C-alpha positions in Angstrom: 96.7 88.3 101.5 99.4 86.2 99.9 102.1 87.9 102.1 100.1 87.3 105.3 99.5 83.7 104.3 103.1 83.2 103.5 104.3 84.6 106.8 101.9 82.3 108.8 102.9 79.3 106.8 106.7 79.9 107.1 108.9 77.9 109.4 112.3 79.3 108.9 114.3 81.8 111.1 114.3 84.5 108.4 111.3 85.5 106.4 112.0 87.3 103.1 109.4 89.2 101.1 110.2 89.7 97.4 107.7 90.8 94.8 107.1 88.0 92.3 107.6 90.2 89.2 111.4 90.1 89.3 111.8 93.8 89.5 114.1 92.9 92.4 117.1 90.7 91.7 117.2 87.4 93.7 121.0 87.6 93.6 120.6 90.4 96.2 119.2 87.9 98.8 122.5 87.3 100.5 123.0 91.1 100.9 119.5 91.5 102.2 119.7 88.8 104.9 123.4 89.4 105.7 122.7 91.9 108.6 120.2 89.4 110.2 122.6 86.5 109.9 125.4 88.6 111.4 123.2 89.4 114.4 123.1 93.2 113.6 119.5 93.5 112.4 116.0 92.2 113.0 114.6 93.8 109.9 116.3 94.8 106.6 114.7 96.9 103.9 116.1 96.7 100.4 116.5 100.3 99.1 116.4 101.3 95.5 117.6 104.7 96.3 120.9 104.2 98.3 122.3 101.6 95.9 125.2 101.6 93.4 123.6 98.5 92.1 122.1 98.4 88.6 118.7 99.9 88.2 116.4 100.7 85.4 115.4 104.4 85.1 111.6 104.8 84.9 108.8 107.1 85.9 109.7 110.4 87.6 106.3 110.6 89.2 106.6 107.2 90.8 110.0 108.2 92.2 108.6 111.4 93.6 105.5 109.7 95.0 107.6 107.1 96.7 109.9 109.8 98.2 106.8 111.7 99.5 105.2 108.6 101.0 108.5 107.6 102.6 109.0 111.1 104.0 105.4 111.1 105.4 105.9 107.6 106.9 109.2 108.6 108.4 107.7 111.7 110.1 104.9 109.6 111.7 107.1 106.5 112.6 110.3 108.4 113.5 112.3 106.2 111.2 114.8 107.5 108.5 114.1 105.0 105.7 114.9 105.9 102.1 112.5 103.4 100.5 109.4 102.5 102.7 107.5 101.2 99.6 110.1 98.6 98.7 108.8 95.1 97.9 112.1 93.6 99.1 112.3 93.1 102.9 113.7 90.5 105.3 112.7 89.8 108.9 113.8 87.7 111.8 110.9 85.4 111.9 109.8 86.2 115.5 109.5 89.9 114.7 107.0 89.5 111.8 105.0 86.5 112.9 103.8 88.3 116.0 102.4 91.3 114.0 98.6 91.3 113.4 98.6 92.2 109.7 95.4 93.0 107.8 96.4 95.0 104.7 96.2 93.8 101.1 98.0 95.0 98.0 100.4 97.8 98.4 99.0 98.8 101.8 101.0 95.9 103.4 104.2 98.0 102.9 102.8 100.9 105.0 101.3 98.5 107.7 104.6 96.6 108.1 106.6 99.8 108.4 104.2 101.3 110.9 104.0 98.2 113.1 107.7 97.4 113.0 108.4 101.0 114.0 106.5 100.4 117.2 108.7 97.4 118.2 112.3 97.3 119.4 113.4 95.8 116.2 116.8 96.8 114.8 116.0 98.1 111.3 118.7 98.3 108.5 118.6 99.2 104.9 120.7 97.7 102.1 121.1 99.0 98.6 119.6 96.6 96.0 119.3 96.3 92.2 116.0 97.3 90.6 114.6 96.5 87.2 111.3 98.3 87.2 108.6 97.6 84.6 106.5 99.8 82.5 102.7 99.6 82.6 102.8 97.8 79.2 105.0 95.2 80.9 102.5 94.6 83.7 103.2 97.3 86.3 100.1 97.6 88.5 100.6 100.5 91.0 98.7 103.7 90.3 98.1 107.1 91.9 95.1 105.6 93.7 97.5 103.3 95.6 99.5 106.4 96.6 96.4 108.1 98.0 95.5 105.0 100.0 99.0 104.8 101.3 98.7 108.4 102.7 95.5 107.4 104.4 97.1 104.2 105.8 100.2 106.0 107.1 97.9 108.3 109.2 95.6 105.4 110.2 98.4 103.1 111.5 99.9 106.0 113.4 96.8 107.2 115.2 94.2 104.5 115.1 95.9 101.2 115.0 
């Protein structure tokens, strides 16, 4: 709900979504918005998996789950993203403000990707830094969120 509210309240030309837990480095913002500013992209995903940037090594099962969800999403959206579940994305304002978004929590990543894939938006990926947290440090995503993401990938492809 916070992302949807922030999008509607925004007034700039570029809307950037960054998780508030600082797993993503704010110093990467210029890299993330660069392709939009240069007129090459309408949407830019920050990828934790194509980067030579620093990243903390954590949780094999999260990595594998993300790769499976990204593959499944790519198959149904005909995109070739490496990190659909990233919490670091930038959008040309007009692209995202027109999307009717309803998802909460981690479902917003799936919904954004599915709905953006149905537009003519030029989508880029940029390698980003990643400083993941352990559950003892406040990480919140679980296997239940992964199951919900699978459902939502199918839902947004065929029913929405």
